[in-house]
C-alpha positions in Angstrom: 135.0 16.5 57.0 133.8 16.8 53.4 135.4 19.3 51.2 133.0 21.8 49.5 133.9 22.4 45.9 132.1 23.4 42.6 130.8 19.9 42.0 129.3 19.6 45.4 127.7 23.1 45.0 126.2 22.2 41.6 124.7 18.9 43.0 123.3 20.8 46.0 121.8 23.5 43.7 120.1 20.8 41.6 118.8 19.0 44.7 117.4 22.3 46.0 115.8 23.2 42.7 114.2 19.8 42.2 112.9 19.9 45.8 111.4 23.3 45.2 109.7 22.1 42.0 108.3 18.9 43.7 107.0 21.0 46.6 105.3 23.4 44.2 103.7 20.6 42.2 102.5 18.7 45.2 101.1 22.0 46.8 99.2 22.9 43.6 97.7 19.4 43.3 96.7 18.9 47.0 95.7 22.4 48.2 92.1 23.3 47.3 92.9 27.0 47.4 94.5 26.5 44.0 91.7 24.5 42.5 90.4 26.8 39.8 88.7 24.7 37.1 88.0 26.4 33.8 85.6 23.6 32.8 82.1 23.5 34.2 80.5 20.3 35.4 77.5 20.6 33.0 79.3 22.0 30.0 76.7 21.1 27.3 73.7 22.5 29.3 75.5 25.8 29.8 76.4 25.9 26.1 72.7 25.5 25.2 71.7 28.3 27.7 74.4 30.5 26.1 73.1 29.8 22.6 69.5 30.7 23.8 70.9 34.0 25.1 72.5 34.6 21.7 69.2 33.9 20.0 67.4 36.3 22.3 69.9 39.0 21.7 69.5 38.5 17.9 65.7 38.7 18.3 66.2 42.0 20.1 68.2 43.3 17.2 65.2 42.7 14.9 63.1 45.2 16.9 62.6 48.7 15.4 63.1 50.1 18.9 64.9 48.3 21.7 64.8 48.8 25.5 66.2 52.1 26.7 66.9 53.4 30.2 67.8 56.6 32.0 68.5 57.7 35.5 65.8 59.9 37.1 65.5 61.3 40.6 63.2 58.5 41.5 65.5 55.7 40.2 66.3 53.8 37.0 63.6 54.2 34.4 63.6 51.2 31.9 61.5 52.0 28.9 60.1 49.2 26.7 59.5 49.6 22.9 56.5 51.9 22.3 55.4 49.9 19.3 54.6 46.9 21.6 51.6 46.5 23.8 53.2 46.6 27.3 50.4 44.5 28.8 51.8 41.5 26.9 55.4 41.9 28.1 56.6 39.5 30.8 60.0 38.4 32.1 62.7 39.4 34.6 65.1 42.3 35.2 68.4 41.2 36.8 70.7 43.8 38.3 74.2 42.6 39.2 76.8 44.6 41.1 80.2 43.3 40.1 81.9 44.7 43.2 79.3 43.5 45.8 77.3 40.3 45.4 75.0 41.2 48.3 73.5 44.1 46.3 72.4 41.9 43.3 68.7 41.5 42.8 66.0 40.3 40.4 62.6 41.9 39.7 59.8 40.3 37.7 58.4 42.5 34.9 54.8 43.5 35.7 53.9 46.6 33.7 51.0 49.0 34.1 52.9 51.6 32.0 55.3 51.1 29.0 58.2 51.6 31.5 59.5 50.0 34.7 61.0 52.0 37.5 63.7 50.5 39.7 63.6 52.7 42.9 66.6 54.8 43.7 66.9 53.2 47.2 67.6 49.8 45.6 70.6 51.1 43.6 73.9 52.3 44.9 76.0 54.7 42.7 78.6 52.9 40.6 78.8 50.2 38.0 76.0 47.6 37.5 75.3 45.0 34.9 71.7 45.0 33.8 70.1 42.0 32.1 66.5 42.1 31.0 65.2 38.7 29.9 61.7 39.4 28.5 59.0 37.8 26.3 56.4 39.3 24.1 53.7 37.2 22.4 55.7 34.0 22.7 59.0 35.4 21.5 62.0 35.9 23.8 64.3 38.9 23.9 67.4 39.8 25.9 68.8 43.2 26.8 72.3 43.2 28.4 74.4 46.2 29.2 76.9 47.5 31.8 75.6 50.7 33.2 77.0 53.4 35.5 74.3 54.6 38.0 
C-alpha cells in the first residue's frame, strides 16, 4: 500500500490540472460548437463593400435634407428629400429585426409620391434597424438607423 503524503498530493494535483487543460484545449479545437471565426473568408471584398457604404453615407451628408421617417396609423412613413425629383429615386429599403430574423424584409423603392409607406401589418412593435440604399441621378446614398416602432 502506497503512503499518501504532500509530495504525492502535489503530483496528483499537477496531473489533474494538466489533464483538465489538455481536455479543454482538445475540446475547443475539435468541437464545431466553439468554432467562432472573427475573420471572414472574403475579407477584401467585404472591406470594399464597407468602404462603398461609408462613401454612400458621406454622400447623404452632403444633402440639404436627408431622409426622414415617422410612425403613422397606416405604418412607417419614409419621406425622401423634397428638393429631389422622387421619380428619379431608385433603390431598396431593408428592415432588420435584431431579435427575430424571420421578420426581416426588403422592399424595392418605387415612388409615386415623395414618400414610401411600409404597411403597419409588416412591422411588429419594437426595435428595427432600417437601411435605405438609394440612388438619385447616378449617385448612391445610404440611410441607416436603429428605430423603435
